C-alpha positions in Angstrom: 158.3 89.0 197.7 154.9 90.6 197.3 154.4 94.3 196.4 151.2 96.3 196.5 151.0 98.7 193.6 148.2 100.8 192.2 146.5 100.5 188.8 144.5 103.0 186.8 142.3 101.4 184.2 139.9 103.3 181.9 137.7 102.5 179.0 138.6 104.3 175.8 136.2 105.7 173.2 137.0 102.8 170.8 135.9 100.3 173.5 139.4 99.2 174.3 140.8 99.5 177.9 143.9 101.3 178.9 145.8 100.3 182.1 148.8 101.9 183.8 150.8 101.5 187.0 151.7 105.1 188.1 154.4 104.0 190.5 156.5 102.5 187.7 157.4 104.9 184.9 156.4 103.7 181.5 154.3 100.8 182.6 151.1 101.0 180.7 149.2 98.7 178.3 145.8 98.3 176.7 143.5 95.4 175.8 140.2 94.7 174.1 138.7 93.8 177.5 139.2 95.0 181.1 140.6 91.6 182.1 143.0 91.6 179.1 144.3 95.1 180.1 144.7 94.1 183.8 146.5 90.8 182.9 148.8 92.6 180.5 149.7 95.3 183.0 150.5 92.7 185.7 152.7 90.8 183.3 154.5 94.0 182.3 155.0 95.2 185.9 156.3 91.8 186.9 158.8 91.7 184.0 159.9 95.3 184.7 160.6 94.7 188.3 162.4 91.4 187.7 164.6 93.1 185.1 165.5 96.0 187.4 166.3 93.7 190.2 168.5 91.6 187.9 170.4 94.8 186.9 170.9 95.6 190.6 168.4 98.4 190.6 165.4 98.3 192.9 162.7 100.8 192.1 162.3 103.4 194.8 158.6 102.8 195.0 159.3 99.2 196.1 161.5 100.3 199.0 158.7 102.4 200.5 157.1 100.7 203.5 153.7 102.4 203.3 151.7 104.2 200.7 148.4 106.0 200.9 146.2 106.1 197.9 143.0 108.0 197.9 140.4 108.8 195.4 138.9 112.3 195.3 136.5 114.2 193.2 136.5 117.8 191.9 133.8 119.8 190.2 134.6 122.5 187.8 
């Protein structure tokens, strides 16, 4: 089964990259490059979902049929 999830990835002051999946609590990682952070996050999300399914728990976010993600800007 294929799931569409979102990812937030940002470059840190030390040059490393931080990536997280906001739909799955506690799923975040970092890497020395953008690609390393993205790959690490995908692997972590996949392992987390597989483990939850094996335990008979399906994350609520995966049961939702549709999601809307939008970007927005604010000025302060």
